[in-house]
C-alpha positions as CSV (number, residue, x, y, z in Angstrom):
1,M,89.5,56.9,128.3
2,K,86.5,58.8,127.1
3,R,87.3,62.3,126.1
4,K,85.5,64.9,128.3
5,R,83.0,66.9,126.3
6,L,83.4,70.7,126.4
7,T,80.6,72.8,127.8
8,R,79.1,75.4,125.5
9,E,81.0,78.1,127.2
10,Q,84.3,76.2,127.1
11,S,83.7,75.6,123.4
12,K,83.1,79.2,122.7
13,D,86.2,80.2,124.7
14,Q,88.3,77.7,122.7
15,T,86.9,79.1,119.4
16,R,87.7,82.6,120.5
17,L,91.2,81.7,121.5
18,R,91.9,80.0,118.2
19,L,90.6,82.9,116.2
20,L,92.9,85.3,118.3
21,D,95.9,83.1,117.8
22,A,95.2,82.7,114.0
23,A,94.8,86.5,113.7
24,Q,98.0,87.2,115.5
25,A,100.0,85.0,113.1
26,I,98.3,86.4,110.0
27,F,98.6,90.1,111.1
28,M,102.3,89.5,111.8
29,K,102.8,88.0,108.3
30,K,100.4,90.0,106.1
31,G,99.6,93.1,108.2
32,F,96.3,94.2,109.5
33,A,95.0,95.9,106.4
34,A,95.8,92.9,104.1
35,A,94.4,90.3,106.3
36,S,90.7,89.4,105.8
37,V,88.1,87.9,108.1
38,E,88.1,84.9,105.8
39,D,91.9,84.5,106.2
40,I,91.6,84.5,110.0
41,A,88.6,82.1,110.1
42,E,90.1,79.7,107.7
43,A,93.5,79.6,109.5
44,A,91.6,78.9,112.8
45,G,89.6,76.1,111.2
46,Y,86.2,77.9,111.3
47,T,83.8,79.7,109.1
48,R,83.2,83.4,108.6
49,G,80.0,83.0,110.7
50,A,82.1,81.7,113.6
51,F,84.2,84.8,113.4
52,Y,81.2,87.1,113.7
53,S,79.8,85.0,116.5
54,N,82.8,86.0,118.6
55,F,83.8,89.4,117.2
56,R,81.8,92.2,115.7
57,S,84.7,93.3,113.4
58,K,88.3,92.9,112.6
59,P,89.3,96.0,114.6
60,E,87.5,94.6,117.6
61,L,89.5,91.4,117.4
62,F,92.7,93.5,117.0
63,L,92.0,95.4,120.1
64,E,91.5,92.1,122.0
65,L,94.9,90.9,120.8
66,L,96.5,94.2,122.0
67,R,94.6,93.9,125.4
68,R,96.0,90.4,125.9
69,D,99.5,91.6,125.4
70,H,98.9,94.8,127.4
71,E,97.8,92.9,130.4
72,S,100.7,90.5,130.1
73,M,103.2,93.5,130.1
74,Q,101.4,95.1,133.0
75,A,101.7,91.9,135.0
76,E,105.4,91.7,134.3
77,L,106.0,95.3,135.3
78,H,104.0,94.8,138.5
79,S,106.1,91.8,139.5
80,I,109.3,93.9,139.4
81,F,108.1,95.9,142.4
82,E,107.2,93.1,144.7
83,E,106.6,94.4,148.3
84,N,109.6,92.9,149.9
85,A,112.1,93.3,147.0
86,T,115.4,95.0,147.8
87,R,116.8,97.9,145.7
88,E,119.2,95.5,144.1
89,E,116.5,93.1,143.2
90,M,114.3,95.8,141.8
91,E,117.1,97.2,139.7
92,A,118.1,93.8,138.4
93,N,114.4,93.0,137.5
94,V,114.0,96.3,135.7
95,L,117.2,96.0,133.7
96,R,116.4,92.4,132.8
97,Y,112.9,93.3,131.6
98,Y,113.8,96.4,129.5
99,S,117.1,95.3,128.2
100,R,115.5,92.2,126.7
101,L,112.4,93.9,125.4
102,P,113.6,94.3,121.8
103,R,114.3,90.6,121.6
104,D,111.3,89.3,123.6
105,N,108.5,91.5,122.5
106,K,106.8,89.3,119.9
107,Y,103.9,91.7,119.6
108,F,105.9,94.7,118.6
109,L,104.8,94.7,114.9
110,L,101.2,94.5,116.0
111,W,101.6,97.7,118.1
112,V,103.2,99.3,115.0
113,E,100.2,98.3,112.9
114,A,97.9,99.6,115.7
115,K,99.5,103.0,115.7
116,L,99.1,103.3,112.0
117,L,95.4,102.3,112.2
118,A,94.9,104.7,115.1
119,A,96.4,107.6,113.0
120,R,93.8,106.9,110.3
121,D,90.7,105.7,112.2
122,A,89.3,108.1,114.8
123,R,87.1,105.4,116.5
124,F,89.9,103.0,116.8
125,R,92.2,105.8,118.1
126,V,90.0,106.4,121.1
127,R,90.2,102.8,122.3
128,F,93.8,102.4,121.4
129,N,94.9,105.5,123.3
130,A,93.3,104.1,126.4
131,F,96.0,101.4,126.4
132,L,98.8,104.0,126.0
133,H,97.4,106.3,128.7
134,E,97.1,103.4,131.1
135,K,100.6,102.2,130.4
136,L,102.0,105.7,130.8
137,E,100.1,106.2,134.1
138,Q,101.3,102.9,135.5
139,L,104.9,103.4,134.4
140,T,104.8,106.8,136.0
141,E,103.6,105.3,139.3
142,Y,106.3,102.6,139.2
143,I,109.1,105.1,138.6
144,A,107.9,107.4,141.4
145,E,107.5,104.3,143.7
146,F,111.0,103.2,143.0
147,S,112.4,106.7,143.8
148,V,110.5,106.8,147.1
149,R,111.4,103.3,148.2
150,V,115.2,103.6,147.5
151,G,115.5,107.3,148.4
152,T,116.9,108.3,145.0
153,P,115.6,111.6,143.7
154,L,114.5,111.7,140.1
155,P,116.3,114.2,137.7
156,L,113.0,114.8,135.9
157,P,109.3,114.4,136.8
158,A,108.3,110.7,136.8
159,E,105.7,111.3,134.0
160,T,108.4,112.9,131.8
161,L,110.8,109.9,132.4
162,A,107.9,107.4,131.7
163,L,107.1,109.2,128.4
164,G,110.7,109.3,127.4
165,L,111.2,105.6,128.3
166,M,108.2,104.6,126.2
167,G,109.5,106.5,123.2
168,L,113.0,105.1,123.7
169,C,111.7,101.5,123.9
170,D,109.6,101.9,120.8
171,G,112.5,103.4,118.9
172,M,115.0,100.7,119.9
173,Q,112.6,97.9,119.1
174,F,111.9,99.5,115.7
175,F,115.7,99.7,114.9
176,F,116.2,96.1,116.1
177,T,113.3,94.8,114.0
178,V,114.1,96.5,110.7
179,D,118.0,96.6,110.9
180,P,119.1,93.8,113.2
181,Q,122.5,93.5,111.5
182,N,123.5,97.1,112.5
183,I,121.4,97.5,115.7
184,S,121.9,94.1,117.4
185,G,120.1,92.8,120.4
186,E,123.2,93.6,122.5
187,R,123.2,97.2,121.3
188,A,119.6,97.6,122.2
189,E,120.2,96.1,125.6
190,E,123.1,98.5,126.2
191,V,121.0,101.6,125.3
192,L,118.0,100.6,127.4
193,G,120.1,99.3,130.3
194,N,122.2,102.5,130.4
195,F,119.1,104.7,130.3
196,F,117.7,103.1,133.4
197,A,121.0,102.9,135.2
198,R,122.0,106.5,134.6
199,V,118.7,108.4,134.5
200,V,116.4,106.4,136.8
201,F,118.8,104.7,139.1
202,G,121.4,107.4,139.2
203,R,124.4,105.2,138.6
204,T,126.5,103.8,135.8
205,M,126.2,100.2,134.8
206,G,128.8,97.8,136.2
């Protein structure tokens, strides 16, 4: 069977995707600062010129990687609060998502790299903070929506809980990543699960 030839647009999309996948692997292994444009292009099977035909700079590609993960996380959070979900279903979905986050978040080290870069690069910081603000706003809305739908009053303002949750998740993922022997996946699940059950849901875990 004759192989279907890609259109110019499909070929460009494929090149862009391969560059992103290669960059993700290299950033995870070497770090953002140590990885070069040549490293990324070579790993993807392209030239330096192909890189610059798709991205203006290494930070721009980095932001695209973060955007891809950010949108995936937002979609997962959105699915937790399906219109017809019961309280029990919402609670189970939330606990499942956050308790497994330290194990399942393969992009965690990229976000750590991004925070370091944002602290040092004012231009990158502006665009990176847009992700953080959007995540905080959406998480605040989800917590407030949960409170209204199930009739459980929140012990603190929704934005305060959302900010605390983001910090707690980052901290537990960091501990699990750098010291998995002492901070196991089970321990991280216990901490995050109990936070939700006690602080947001207003109950103890069964």
